[in-house]
PDB file of all heavy atoms in Angstrom:
ATOM      1  N   MET A   1     252.090 250.114 243.579  1.00  0.00           N
ATOM      2  CA  MET A   1     252.517 249.683 244.896  1.00  0.00           C
ATOM      3  C   MET A   1     253.710 248.737 244.710  1.00  0.00           C
ATOM      4  O   MET A   1     253.616 247.742 244.018  1.00  0.00           O
ATOM      5  CB  MET A   1     251.365 248.965 245.605  1.00  0.00           C
ATOM      6  CG  MET A   1     251.760 248.340 246.909  1.00  0.00           C
ATOM      7  SD  MET A   1     250.387 247.686 247.887  1.00  0.00           S
ATOM      8  CE  MET A   1     249.620 246.558 246.763  1.00  0.00           C
ATOM      9  N   ARG A   2     254.810 249.067 245.356  1.00  0.00           N
ATOM     10  CA  ARG A   2     256.011 248.247 245.221  1.00  0.00           C
ATOM     11  C   ARG A   2     256.469 247.672 246.558  1.00  0.00           C
ATOM     12  O   ARG A   2     257.360 246.848 246.600  1.00  0.00           O
ATOM     13  CB  ARG A   2     257.122 249.063 244.579  1.00  0.00           C
ATOM     14  CG  ARG A   2     256.691 249.559 243.198  1.00  0.00           C
ATOM     15  CD  ARG A   2     257.795 250.040 242.322  1.00  0.00           C
ATOM     16  NE  ARG A   2     258.892 249.130 242.128  1.00  0.00           N
ATOM     17  CZ  ARG A   2     258.960 248.151 241.228  1.00  0.00           C
ATOM     18  NH1 ARG A   2     257.925 247.922 240.455  1.00  0.00           N
ATOM     19  NH2 ARG A   2     260.029 247.414 241.103  1.00  0.00           N
ATOM     20  N   GLU A   3     255.861 248.123 247.656  1.00  0.00           N
ATOM     21  CA  GLU A   3     256.167 247.588 248.984  1.00  0.00           C
ATOM     22  C   GLU A   3     254.872 247.386 249.751  1.00  0.00           C
ATOM     23  O   GLU A   3     253.914 248.118 249.550  1.00  0.00           O
ATOM     24  CB  GLU A   3     257.056 248.563 249.767  1.00  0.00           C
ATOM     25  CG  GLU A   3     258.480 248.598 249.284  1.00  0.00           C
ATOM     26  CD  GLU A   3     259.404 249.287 250.264  1.00  0.00           C
ATOM     27  OE1 GLU A   3     259.219 249.130 251.486  1.00  0.00           O
ATOM     28  OE2 GLU A   3     260.303 249.976 249.793  1.00  0.00           O
ATOM     29  N   LEU A   4     254.879 246.404 250.638  1.00  0.00           N
ATOM     30  CA  LEU A   4     253.703 246.170 251.469  1.00  0.00           C
ATOM     31  C   LEU A   4     254.118 245.417 252.712  1.00  0.00           C
ATOM     32  O   LEU A   4     255.222 244.883 252.808  1.00  0.00           O
ATOM     33  CB  LEU A   4     252.633 245.402 250.696  1.00  0.00           C
ATOM     34  CG  LEU A   4     253.023 244.057 250.102  1.00  0.00           C
ATOM     35  CD1 LEU A   4     252.802 242.937 251.102  1.00  0.00           C
ATOM     36  CD2 LEU A   4     252.227 243.796 248.852  1.00  0.00           C
ATOM     37  N   THR A   5     253.208 245.376 253.667  1.00  0.00           N
ATOM     38  CA  THR A   5     253.398 244.634 254.910  1.00  0.00           C
ATOM     39  C   THR A   5     252.245 243.650 255.028  1.00  0.00           C
ATOM     40  O   THR A   5     251.091 244.008 254.803  1.00  0.00           O
ATOM     41  CB  THR A   5     253.387 245.595 256.120  1.00  0.00           C
ATOM     42  OG1 THR A   5     254.339 246.620 255.912  1.00  0.00           O
ATOM     43  CG2 THR A   5     253.716 244.857 257.401  1.00  0.00           C
ATOM     44  N   VAL A   6     252.561 242.409 255.365  1.00  0.00           N
ATOM     45  CA  VAL A   6     251.519 241.388 255.486  1.00  0.00           C
ATOM     46  C   VAL A   6     251.755 240.586 256.765  1.00  0.00           C
ATOM     47  O   VAL A   6     252.889 240.359 257.175  1.00  0.00           O
ATOM     48  CB  VAL A   6     251.495 240.473 254.234  1.00  0.00           C
ATOM     49  CG1 VAL A   6     252.762 239.676 254.101  1.00  0.00           C
ATOM     50  CG2 VAL A   6     250.298 239.550 254.232  1.00  0.00           C
ATOM     51  N   ASN A   7     250.659 240.187 257.407  1.00  0.00           N
ATOM     52  CA  ASN A   7     250.738 239.360 258.608  1.00  0.00           C
ATOM     53  C   ASN A   7     251.227 237.972 258.212  1.00  0.00           C
ATOM     54  O   ASN A   7     250.624 237.305 257.381  1.00  0.00           O
ATOM     55  CB  ASN A   7     249.350 239.286 259.259  1.00  0.00           C
ATOM     56  CG  ASN A   7     249.352 238.553 260.572  1.00  0.00           C
ATOM     57  OD1 ASN A   7     250.095 237.604 260.764  1.00  0.00           O
ATOM     58  ND2 ASN A   7     248.495 238.968 261.471  1.00  0.00           N
ATOM     59  N   GLU A   8     252.314 237.540 258.817  1.00  0.00           N
ATOM     60  CA  GLU A   8     252.888 236.233 258.505  1.00  0.00           C
ATOM     61  C   GLU A   8     251.896 235.103 258.794  1.00  0.00           C
ATOM     62  O   GLU A   8     251.958 234.040 258.174  1.00  0.00           O
ATOM     63  CB  GLU A   8     254.160 236.028 259.328  1.00  0.00           C
ATOM     64  CG  GLU A   8     254.873 234.732 259.032  1.00  0.00           C
ATOM     65  CD  GLU A   8     256.094 234.548 259.895  1.00  0.00           C
ATOM     66  OE1 GLU A   8     255.955 234.552 261.138  1.00  0.00           O
ATOM     67  OE2 GLU A   8     257.184 234.417 259.333  1.00  0.00           O
ATOM     68  N   GLN A   9     250.965 235.316 259.710  1.00  0.00           N
ATOM     69  CA  GLN A   9     249.985 234.297 260.086  1.00  0.00           C
ATOM     70  C   GLN A   9     248.821 234.216 259.100  1.00  0.00           C
ATOM     71  O   GLN A   9     247.846 233.524 259.357  1.00  0.00           O
ATOM     72  CB  GLN A   9     249.482 234.576 261.502  1.00  0.00           C
ATOM     73  CG  GLN A   9     250.591 234.474 262.532  1.00  0.00           C
ATOM     74  CD  GLN A   9     250.167 234.963 263.902  1.00  0.00           C
ATOM     75  OE1 GLN A   9     249.288 235.803 264.026  1.00  0.00           O
ATOM     76  NE2 GLN A   9     250.805 234.435 264.924  1.00  0.00           N
ATOM     77  N   ASN A  10     248.941 234.908 257.973  1.00  0.00           N
ATOM     78  CA  ASN A  10     247.931 234.862 256.925  1.00  0.00           C
ATOM     79  C   ASN A  10     248.584 234.256 255.675  1.00  0.00           C
ATOM     80  O   ASN A  10     248.968 234.967 254.755  1.00  0.00           O
ATOM     81  CB  ASN A  10     247.404 236.272 256.645  1.00  0.00           C
ATOM     82  CG  ASN A  10     246.263 236.277 255.653  1.00  0.00           C
ATOM     83  OD1 ASN A  10     246.020 235.303 254.958  1.00  0.00           O
ATOM     84  ND2 ASN A  10     245.579 237.405 255.579  1.00  0.00           N
ATOM     85  N   PRO A  11     248.725 232.922 255.649  1.00  0.00           N
ATOM     86  CA  PRO A  11     249.458 232.299 254.547  1.00  0.00           C
ATOM     87  C   PRO A  11     248.827 232.507 253.172  1.00  0.00           C
ATOM     88  O   PRO A  11     249.540 232.526 252.174  1.00  0.00           O
ATOM     89  CB  PRO A  11     249.488 230.820 254.923  1.00  0.00           C
ATOM     90  CG  PRO A  11     248.399 230.642 255.917  1.00  0.00           C
ATOM     91  CD  PRO A  11     248.243 231.965 256.619  1.00  0.00           C
ATOM     92  N   GLN A  12     247.523 232.691 253.120  1.00  0.00           N
ATOM     93  CA  GLN A  12     246.893 232.956 251.819  1.00  0.00           C
ATOM     94  C   GLN A  12     247.361 234.283 251.254  1.00  0.00           C
ATOM     95  O   GLN A  12     247.661 234.390 250.068  1.00  0.00           O
ATOM     96  CB  GLN A  12     245.377 232.936 251.939  1.00  0.00           C
ATOM     97  CG  GLN A  12     244.815 231.539 252.070  1.00  0.00           C
ATOM     98  CD  GLN A  12     243.306 231.542 252.050  1.00  0.00           C
ATOM     99  OE1 GLN A  12     242.679 232.212 252.859  1.00  0.00           O
ATOM    100  NE2 GLN A  12     242.740 230.793 251.144  1.00  0.00           N
ATOM    101  N   ALA A  13     247.445 235.295 252.098  1.00  0.00           N
ATOM    102  CA  ALA A  13     247.901 236.615 251.637  1.00  0.00           C
ATOM    103  C   ALA A  13     249.378 236.559 251.255  1.00  0.00           C
ATOM    104  O   ALA A  13     249.776 237.090 250.214  1.00  0.00           O
ATOM    105  CB  ALA A  13     247.670 237.669 252.712  1.00  0.00           C
ATOM    106  N   VAL A  14     250.179 235.892 252.081  1.00  0.00           N
ATOM    107  CA  VAL A  14     251.615 235.775 251.786  1.00  0.00           C
ATOM    108  C   VAL A  14     251.795 235.090 250.429  1.00  0.00           C
ATOM    109  O   VAL A  14     252.539 235.563 249.564  1.00  0.00           O
ATOM    110  CB  VAL A  14     252.352 235.001 252.895  1.00  0.00           C
ATOM    111  CG1 VAL A  14     253.796 234.740 252.501  1.00  0.00           C
ATOM    112  CG2 VAL A  14     252.292 235.761 254.219  1.00  0.00           C
ATOM    113  N   GLY A  15     251.100 233.987 250.226  1.00  0.00           N
ATOM    114  CA  GLY A  15     251.195 233.260 248.959  1.00  0.00           C
ATOM    115  C   GLY A  15     250.723 234.074 247.779  1.00  0.00           C
ATOM    116  O   GLY A  15     251.321 234.021 246.694  1.00  0.00           O
ATOM    117  N   PHE A  16     249.663 234.837 247.964  1.00  0.00           N
ATOM    118  CA  PHE A  16     249.146 235.693 246.892  1.00  0.00           C
ATOM    119  C   PHE A  16     250.200 236.706 246.453  1.00  0.00           C
ATOM    120  O   PHE A  16     250.487 236.843 245.261  1.00  0.00           O
ATOM    121  CB  PHE A  16     247.884 236.420 247.371  1.00  0.00           C
ATOM    122  CG  PHE A  16     247.374 237.452 246.409  1.00  0.00           C
ATOM    123  CD1 PHE A  16     246.706 237.068 245.264  1.00  0.00           C
ATOM    124  CD2 PHE A  16     247.566 238.799 246.657  1.00  0.00           C
ATOM    125  CE1 PHE A  16     246.233 238.020 244.361  1.00  0.00           C
ATOM    126  CE2 PHE A  16     247.098 239.753 245.776  1.00  0.00           C
ATOM    127  CZ  PHE A  16     246.425 239.358 244.614  1.00  0.00           C
ATOM    128  N   TYR A  17     250.800 237.386 247.425  1.00  0.00           N
ATOM    129  CA  TYR A  17     251.794 238.394 247.075  1.00  0.00           C
ATOM    130  C   TYR A  17     253.060 237.772 246.506  1.00  0.00           C
ATOM    131  O   TYR A  17     253.674 238.326 245.590  1.00  0.00           O
ATOM    132  CB  TYR A  17     252.098 239.298 248.264  1.00  0.00           C
ATOM    133  CG  TYR A  17     250.934 240.204 248.589  1.00  0.00           C
ATOM    134  CD1 TYR A  17     250.276 240.126 249.818  1.00  0.00           C
ATOM    135  CD2 TYR A  17     250.456 241.119 247.667  1.00  0.00           C
ATOM    136  CE1 TYR A  17     249.195 240.935 250.100  1.00  0.00           C
ATOM    137  CE2 TYR A  17     249.371 241.936 247.933  1.00  0.00           C
ATOM    138  CZ  TYR A  17     248.746 241.840 249.159  1.00  0.00           C
ATOM    139  OH  TYR A  17     247.672 242.640 249.431  1.00  0.00           O
ATOM    140  N   GLU A  18     253.451 236.608 247.014  1.00  0.00           N
ATOM    141  CA  GLU A  18     254.608 235.916 246.428  1.00  0.00           C
ATOM    142  C   GLU A  18     254.314 235.535 244.981  1.00  0.00           C
ATOM    143  O   GLU A  18     255.185 235.643 244.112  1.00  0.00           O
ATOM    144  CB  GLU A  18     254.969 234.684 247.246  1.00  0.00           C
ATOM    145  CG  GLU A  18     255.619 235.025 248.573  1.00  0.00           C
ATOM    146  CD  GLU A  18     255.882 233.817 249.445  1.00  0.00           C
ATOM    147  OE1 GLU A  18     255.260 232.743 249.233  1.00  0.00           O
ATOM    148  OE2 GLU A  18     256.705 233.954 250.367  1.00  0.00           O
ATOM    149  N   HIS A  19     253.090 235.113 244.714  1.00  0.00           N
ATOM    150  CA  HIS A  19     252.686 234.771 243.349  1.00  0.00           C
ATOM    151  C   HIS A  19     252.804 235.984 242.419  1.00  0.00           C
ATOM    152  O   HIS A  19     253.122 235.834 241.240  1.00  0.00           O
ATOM    153  CB  HIS A  19     251.249 234.239 243.356  1.00  0.00           C
ATOM    154  CG  HIS A  19     250.727 233.912 241.998  1.00  0.00           C
ATOM    155  ND1 HIS A  19     251.108 232.771 241.305  1.00  0.00           N
ATOM    156  CD2 HIS A  19     249.864 234.570 241.187  1.00  0.00           C
ATOM    157  CE1 HIS A  19     250.496 232.768 240.131  1.00  0.00           C
ATOM    158  NE2 HIS A  19     249.734 233.833 240.041  1.00  0.00           N
ATOM    159  N   LEU A  20     252.562 237.165 242.962  1.00  0.00           N
ATOM    160  CA  LEU A  20     252.676 238.388 242.168  1.00  0.00           C
ATOM    161  C   LEU A  20     254.126 238.856 242.011  1.00  0.00           C
ATOM    162  O   LEU A  20     254.381 239.832 241.318  1.00  0.00           O
ATOM    163  CB  LEU A  20     251.855 239.521 242.803  1.00  0.00           C
ATOM    164  CG  LEU A  20     250.344 239.326 242.810  1.00  0.00           C
ATOM    165  CD1 LEU A  20     249.669 240.486 243.514  1.00  0.00           C
ATOM    166  CD2 LEU A  20     249.802 239.190 241.387  1.00  0.00           C
ATOM    167  N   GLY A  21     255.050 238.166 242.685  1.00  0.00           N
ATOM    168  CA  GLY A  21     256.460 238.502 242.535  1.00  0.00           C
ATOM    169  C   GLY A  21     257.086 239.210 243.719  1.00  0.00           C
ATOM    170  O   GLY A  21     258.262 239.571 243.679  1.00  0.00           O
ATOM    171  N   PHE A  22     256.323 239.428 244.786  1.00  0.00           N
ATOM    172  CA  PHE A  22     256.867 240.088 245.970  1.00  0.00           C
ATOM    173  C   PHE A  22     257.804 239.148 246.709  1.00  0.00           C
ATOM    174  O   PHE A  22     257.579 237.941 246.763  1.00  0.00           O
ATOM    175  CB  PHE A  22     255.746 240.541 246.913  1.00  0.00           C
ATOM    176  CG  PHE A  22     255.034 241.779 246.460  1.00  0.00           C
ATOM    177  CD1 PHE A  22     254.007 241.709 245.531  1.00  0.00           C
ATOM    178  CD2 PHE A  22     255.382 243.025 246.965  1.00  0.00           C
ATOM    179  CE1 PHE A  22     253.346 242.850 245.116  1.00  0.00           C
ATOM    180  CE2 PHE A  22     254.721 244.165 246.558  1.00  0.00           C
ATOM    181  CZ  PHE A  22     253.710 244.075 245.629  1.00  0.00           C
ATOM    182  N   LYS A  23     258.861 239.714 247.286  1.00  0.00           N
ATOM    183  CA  LYS A  23     259.839 238.968 248.081  1.00  0.00           C
ATOM    184  C   LYS A  23     259.934 239.591 249.469  1.00  0.00           C
ATOM    185  O   LYS A  23     259.903 240.810 249.611  1.00  0.00           O
ATOM    186  CB  LYS A  23     261.230 239.020 247.437  1.00  0.00           C
ATOM    187  CG  LYS A  23     261.282 238.518 246.017  1.00  0.00           C
ATOM    188  CD  LYS A  23     261.144 237.033 245.954  1.00  0.00           C
ATOM    189  CE  LYS A  23     261.292 236.564 244.510  1.00  0.00           C
ATOM    190  NZ  LYS A  23     260.728 235.276 244.275  1.00  0.00           N
ATOM    191  N   THR A  24     260.084 238.754 250.483  1.00  0.00           N
ATOM    192  CA  THR A  24     260.235 239.240 251.853  1.00  0.00           C
ATOM    193  C   THR A  24     261.653 239.753 252.053  1.00  0.00           C
ATOM    194  O   THR A  24     262.619 239.086 251.687  1.00  0.00           O
ATOM    195  CB  THR A  24     259.955 238.106 252.857  1.00  0.00           C
ATOM    196  OG1 THR A  24     258.610 237.665 252.666  1.00  0.00           O
ATOM    197  CG2 THR A  24     260.135 238.581 254.295  1.00  0.00           C
ATOM    198  N   TYR A  25     261.766 240.961 252.623  1.00  0.00           N
ATOM    199  CA  TYR A  25     263.095 241.504 252.913  1.00  0.00           C
ATOM    200  C   TYR A  25     263.296 241.788 254.396  1.00  0.00           C
ATOM    201  O   TYR A  25     264.407 242.083 254.832  1.00  0.00           O
ATOM    202  CB  TYR A  25     263.370 242.772 252.094  1.00  0.00           C
ATOM    203  CG  TYR A  25     262.523 243.965 252.451  1.00  0.00           C
ATOM    204  CD1 TYR A  25     262.946 244.883 253.409  1.00  0.00           C
ATOM    205  CD2 TYR A  25     261.306 244.195 251.821  1.00  0.00           C
ATOM    206  CE1 TYR A  25     262.177 245.976 253.740  1.00  0.00           C
ATOM    207  CE2 TYR A  25     260.536 245.293 252.135  1.00  0.00           C
ATOM    208  CZ  TYR A  25     260.979 246.177 253.089  1.00  0.00           C
ATOM    209  OH  TYR A  25     260.202 247.268 253.415  1.00  0.00           O
ATOM    210  N   ARG A  26     262.235 241.666 255.174  1.00  0.00           N
ATOM    211  CA  ARG A  26     262.340 241.924 256.614  1.00  0.00           C
ATOM    212  C   ARG A  26     261.188 241.229 257.329  1.00  0.00           C
ATOM    213  O   ARG A  26     260.093 241.113 256.786  1.00  0.00           O
ATOM    214  CB  ARG A  26     262.278 243.435 256.863  1.00  0.00           C
ATOM    215  CG  ARG A  26     262.372 243.821 258.320  1.00  0.00           C
ATOM    216  CD  ARG A  26     262.376 245.335 258.488  1.00  0.00           C
ATOM    217  NE  ARG A  26     262.132 245.660 259.878  1.00  0.00           N
ATOM    218  CZ  ARG A  26     261.449 246.694 260.303  1.00  0.00           C
ATOM    219  NH1 ARG A  26     260.943 247.546 259.446  1.00  0.00           N
ATOM    220  NH2 ARG A  26     261.269 246.911 261.574  1.00  0.00           N
ATOM    221  N   ARG A  27     261.449 240.775 258.558  1.00  0.00           N
ATOM    222  CA  ARG A  27     260.411 240.148 259.381  1.00  0.00           C
ATOM    223  C   ARG A  27     260.514 240.715 260.785  1.00  0.00           C
ATOM    224  O   ARG A  27     261.617 240.909 261.301  1.00  0.00           O
ATOM    225  CB  ARG A  27     260.625 238.633 259.425  1.00  0.00           C
ATOM    226  CG  ARG A  27     259.596 237.904 260.262  1.00  0.00           C
ATOM    227  CD  ARG A  27     259.951 236.432 260.403  1.00  0.00           C
ATOM    228  NE  ARG A  27     258.939 235.715 261.152  1.00  0.00           N
ATOM    229  CZ  ARG A  27     258.861 235.663 262.473  1.00  0.00           C
ATOM    230  NH1 ARG A  27     259.753 236.286 263.221  1.00  0.00           N
ATOM    231  NH2 ARG A  27     257.892 234.991 263.064  1.00  0.00           N
ATOM    232  N   THR A  28     259.366 240.978 261.409  1.00  0.00           N
ATOM    233  CA  THR A  28     259.346 241.435 262.793  1.00  0.00           C
ATOM    234  C   THR A  28     258.495 240.469 263.618  1.00  0.00           C
ATOM    235  O   THR A  28     257.591 239.828 263.092  1.00  0.00           O
ATOM    236  CB  THR A  28     258.755 242.852 262.916  1.00  0.00           C
ATOM    237  OG1 THR A  28     257.401 242.840 262.463  1.00  0.00           O
ATOM    238  CG2 THR A  28     259.567 243.863 262.123  1.00  0.00           C
ATOM    239  N   GLU A  29     258.801 240.377 264.895  1.00  0.00           N
ATOM    240  CA  GLU A  29     258.030 239.524 265.802  1.00  0.00           C
ATOM    241  C   GLU A  29     256.701 240.165 266.193  1.00  0.00           C
ATOM    242  O   GLU A  29     255.742 239.475 266.509  1.00  0.00           O
ATOM    243  CB  GLU A  29     258.830 239.238 267.074  1.00  0.00           C
ATOM    244  CG  GLU A  29     260.018 238.334 266.862  1.00  0.00           C
ATOM    245  CD  GLU A  29     259.602 236.904 266.546  1.00  0.00           C
ATOM    246  OE1 GLU A  29     258.588 236.442 267.082  1.00  0.00           O
ATOM    247  OE2 GLU A  29     260.303 236.264 265.751  1.00  0.00           O
ATOM    248  N   LEU A  30     256.656 241.509 266.192  1.00  0.00           N
ATOM    249  CA  LEU A  30     255.480 242.258 266.632  1.00  0.00           C
ATOM    250  C   LEU A  30     254.951 243.127 265.500  1.00  0.00           C
ATOM    251  O   LEU A  30     255.703 243.533 264.612  1.00  0.00           O
ATOM    252  CB  LEU A  30     255.843 243.160 267.814  1.00  0.00           C
ATOM    253  CG  LEU A  30     256.495 242.476 269.015  1.00  0.00           C
ATOM    254  CD1 LEU A  30     256.923 243.504 270.037  1.00  0.00           C
ATOM    255  CD2 LEU A  30     255.550 241.450 269.636  1.00  0.00           C
ATOM    256  N   ASP A  31     253.649 243.441 265.557  1.00  0.00           N
ATOM    257  CA  ASP A  31     253.106 244.373 264.572  1.00  0.00           C
ATOM    258  C   ASP A  31     253.431 245.806 264.990  1.00  0.00           C
ATOM    259  O   ASP A  31     254.111 246.040 265.990  1.00  0.00           O
ATOM    260  CB  ASP A  31     251.609 244.149 264.366  1.00  0.00           C
ATOM    261  CG  ASP A  31     250.741 244.538 265.545  1.00  0.00           C
ATOM    262  OD1 ASP A  31     251.244 245.122 266.526  1.00  0.00           O
ATOM    263  OD2 ASP A  31     249.522 244.245 265.501  1.00  0.00           O
ATOM    264  N   GLU A  32     252.952 246.781 264.220  1.00  0.00           N
ATOM    265  CA  GLU A  32     253.274 248.184 264.479  1.00  0.00           C
ATOM    266  C   GLU A  32     252.748 248.688 265.818  1.00  0.00           C
ATOM    267  O   GLU A  32     253.207 249.691 266.334  1.00  0.00           O
ATOM    268  CB  GLU A  32     252.736 249.085 263.359  1.00  0.00           C
ATOM    269  CG  GLU A  32     253.511 248.970 262.070  1.00  0.00           C
ATOM    270  CD  GLU A  32     252.807 248.092 261.051  1.00  0.00           C
ATOM    271  OE1 GLU A  32     251.781 247.452 261.390  1.00  0.00           O
ATOM    272  OE2 GLU A  32     253.287 248.040 259.910  1.00  0.00           O
ATOM    273  N   GLU A  33     251.770 247.981 266.388  1.00  0.00           N
ATOM    274  CA  GLU A  33     251.199 248.397 267.671  1.00  0.00           C
ATOM    275  C   GLU A  33     251.736 247.577 268.839  1.00  0.00           C
ATOM    276  O   GLU A  33     251.214 247.650 269.950  1.00  0.00           O
ATOM    277  CB  GLU A  33     249.676 248.316 267.598  1.00  0.00           C
ATOM    278  CG  GLU A  33     249.111 249.284 266.555  1.00  0.00           C
ATOM    279  CD  GLU A  33     247.610 249.169 266.395  1.00  0.00           C
ATOM    280  OE1 GLU A  33     246.957 248.468 267.203  1.00  0.00           O
ATOM    281  OE2 GLU A  33     247.090 249.783 265.457  1.00  0.00           O
ATOM    282  N   GLY A  34     252.772 246.774 268.584  1.00  0.00           N
ATOM    283  CA  GLY A  34     253.404 246.002 269.639  1.00  0.00           C
ATOM    284  C   GLY A  34     252.706 244.702 269.993  1.00  0.00           C
ATOM    285  O   GLY A  34     253.044 244.069 270.983  1.00  0.00           O
ATOM    286  N   ARG A  35     251.751 244.301 269.183  1.00  0.00           N
ATOM    287  CA  ARG A  35     251.048 243.041 269.431  1.00  0.00           C
ATOM    288  C   ARG A  35     251.834 241.871 268.822  1.00  0.00           C
ATOM    289  O   ARG A  35     252.585 242.069 267.871  1.00  0.00           O
ATOM    290  CB  ARG A  35     249.643 243.105 268.836  1.00  0.00           C
ATOM    291  CG  ARG A  35     248.785 244.161 269.530  1.00  0.00           C
ATOM    292  CD  ARG A  35     247.445 244.273 268.885  1.00  0.00           C
ATOM    293  NE  ARG A  35     247.636 244.729 267.507  1.00  0.00           N
ATOM    294  CZ  ARG A  35     246.661 245.111 266.698  1.00  0.00           C
ATOM    295  NH1 ARG A  35     245.421 245.091 267.105  1.00  0.00           N
ATOM    296  NH2 ARG A  35     246.923 245.519 265.476  1.00  0.00           N
ATOM    297  N   PRO A  36     251.652 240.670 269.344  1.00  0.00           N
ATOM    298  CA  PRO A  36     252.445 239.520 268.894  1.00  0.00           C
ATOM    299  C   PRO A  36     251.968 238.926 267.566  1.00  0.00           C
ATOM    300  O   PRO A  36     251.605 237.750 267.473  1.00  0.00           O
ATOM    301  CB  PRO A  36     252.282 238.522 270.042  1.00  0.00           C
ATOM    302  CG  PRO A  36     250.927 238.819 270.580  1.00  0.00           C
ATOM    303  CD  PRO A  36     250.782 240.327 270.466  1.00  0.00           C
ATOM    304  N   TYR A  37     251.959 239.740 266.536  1.00  0.00           N
ATOM    305  CA  TYR A  37     251.605 239.289 265.190  1.00  0.00           C
ATOM    306  C   TYR A  37     252.795 239.557 264.281  1.00  0.00           C
ATOM    307  O   TYR A  37     253.055 240.700 263.917  1.00  0.00           O
ATOM    308  CB  TYR A  37     250.367 240.033 264.670  1.00  0.00           C
ATOM    309  CG  TYR A  37     249.150 239.838 265.531  1.00  0.00           C
ATOM    310  CD1 TYR A  37     248.613 240.895 266.250  1.00  0.00           C
ATOM    311  CD2 TYR A  37     248.537 238.596 265.624  1.00  0.00           C
ATOM    312  CE1 TYR A  37     247.488 240.722 267.056  1.00  0.00           C
ATOM    313  CE2 TYR A  37     247.415 238.413 266.423  1.00  0.00           C
ATOM    314  CZ  TYR A  37     246.903 239.478 267.128  1.00  0.00           C
ATOM    315  OH  TYR A  37     245.803 239.294 267.918  1.00  0.00           O
ATOM    316  N   PRO A  38     253.544 238.503 263.909  1.00  0.00           N
ATOM    317  CA  PRO A  38     254.719 238.698 263.060  1.00  0.00           C
ATOM    318  C   PRO A  38     254.336 239.311 261.719  1.00  0.00           C
ATOM    319  O   PRO A  38     253.361 238.895 261.091  1.00  0.00           O
ATOM    320  CB  PRO A  38     255.268 237.284 262.870  1.00  0.00           C
ATOM    321  CG  PRO A  38     254.658 236.462 263.948  1.00  0.00           C
ATOM    322  CD  PRO A  38     253.348 237.099 264.259  1.00  0.00           C
ATOM    323  N   LEU A  39     255.109 240.298 261.317  1.00  0.00           N
ATOM    324  CA  LEU A  39     254.869 240.957 260.038  1.00  0.00           C
ATOM    325  C   LEU A  39     255.996 240.644 259.063  1.00  0.00           C
ATOM    326  O   LEU A  39     257.154 240.548 259.446  1.00  0.00           O
ATOM    327  CB  LEU A  39     254.791 242.473 260.230  1.00  0.00           C
ATOM    328  CG  LEU A  39     253.636 243.003 261.040  1.00  0.00           C
ATOM    329  CD1 LEU A  39     253.723 244.513 261.134  1.00  0.00           C
ATOM    330  CD2 LEU A  39     252.299 242.575 260.455  1.00  0.00           C
ATOM    331  N   LEU A  40     255.620 240.515 257.802  1.00  0.00           N
ATOM    332  CA  LEU A  40     256.583 240.375 256.727  1.00  0.00           C
ATOM    333  C   LEU A  40     256.537 241.652 255.897  1.00  0.00           C
ATOM    334  O   LEU A  40     255.461 242.078 255.473  1.00  0.00           O
ATOM    335  CB  LEU A  40     256.245 239.169 255.843  1.00  0.00           C
ATOM    336  CG  LEU A  40     256.225 237.815 256.536  1.00  0.00           C
ATOM    337  CD1 LEU A  40     255.807 236.738 255.542  1.00  0.00           C
ATOM    338  CD2 LEU A  40     257.563 237.484 257.145  1.00  0.00           C
ATOM    339  N   TYR A  41     257.682 242.231 255.672  1.00  0.00           N
ATOM    340  CA  TYR A  41     257.802 243.402 254.812  1.00  0.00           C
ATOM    341  C   TYR A  41     258.261 242.880 253.454  1.00  0.00           C
ATOM    342  O   TYR A  41     259.279 242.204 253.355  1.00  0.00           O
ATOM    343  CB  TYR A  41     258.800 244.405 255.388  1.00  0.00           C
ATOM    344  CG  TYR A  41     258.304 245.060 256.641  1.00  0.00           C
ATOM    345  CD1 TYR A  41     258.348 244.407 257.864  1.00  0.00           C
ATOM    346  CD2 TYR A  41     257.746 246.335 256.595  1.00  0.00           C
ATOM    347  CE1 TYR A  41     257.872 245.001 259.013  1.00  0.00           C
ATOM    348  CE2 TYR A  41     257.273 246.949 257.753  1.00  0.00           C
ATOM    349  CZ  TYR A  41     257.337 246.272 258.954  1.00  0.00           C
ATOM    350  OH  TYR A  41     256.857 246.858 260.087  1.00  0.00           O
ATOM    351  N   MET A  42     257.483 243.189 252.438  1.00  0.00           N
ATOM    352  CA  MET A  42     257.735 242.636 251.103  1.00  0.00           C
ATOM    353  C   MET A  42     257.869 243.754 250.074  1.00  0.00           C
ATOM    354  O   MET A  42     257.297 244.828 250.241  1.00  0.00           O
ATOM    355  CB  MET A  42     256.593 241.695 250.709  1.00  0.00           C
ATOM    356  CG  MET A  42     256.329 240.583 251.710  1.00  0.00           C
ATOM    357  SD  MET A  42     254.955 239.525 251.258  1.00  0.00           S
ATOM    358  CE  MET A  42     255.813 238.359 250.208  1.00  0.00           C
ATOM    359  N   HIS A  43     258.639 243.475 249.024  1.00  0.00           N
ATOM    360  CA  HIS A  43     258.768 244.437 247.928  1.00  0.00           C
ATOM    361  C   HIS A  43     258.920 243.679 246.614  1.00  0.00           C
ATOM    362  O   HIS A  43     259.257 242.497 246.591  1.00  0.00           O
ATOM    363  CB  HIS A  43     259.944 245.389 248.156  1.00  0.00           C
ATOM    364  CG  HIS A  43     261.280 244.717 248.187  1.00  0.00           C
ATOM    365  ND1 HIS A  43     262.067 244.581 247.085  1.00  0.00           N
ATOM    366  CD2 HIS A  43     261.951 244.133 249.203  1.00  0.00           C
ATOM    367  CE1 HIS A  43     263.173 243.945 247.409  1.00  0.00           C
ATOM    368  NE2 HIS A  43     263.132 243.661 248.700  1.00  0.00           N
ATOM    369  N   LEU A  44     258.661 244.390 245.544  1.00  0.00           N
ATOM    370  CA  LEU A  44     258.835 243.809 244.204  1.00  0.00           C
ATOM    371  C   LEU A  44     260.267 243.932 243.756  1.00  0.00           C
ATOM    372  O   LEU A  44     260.966 244.840 244.104  1.00  0.00           O
ATOM    373  CB  LEU A  44     257.939 244.530 243.171  1.00  0.00           C
ATOM    374  CG  LEU A  44     256.496 244.097 243.146  1.00  0.00           C
ATOM    375  CD1 LEU A  44     255.704 244.979 242.206  1.00  0.00           C
ATOM    376  CD2 LEU A  44     256.367 242.642 242.735  1.00  0.00           C
TER     377      LEU A  44
END
């Protein structure tokens, strides 16, 4: 897995993936279903 999407409001998950070397390359205000949950798109 070289790309993933994580909810920005889940700092533990964001930190975990950053610890593994993932970097954010895109951010959205809404999730894929149009709900107000910001998503971070990350890749290695």
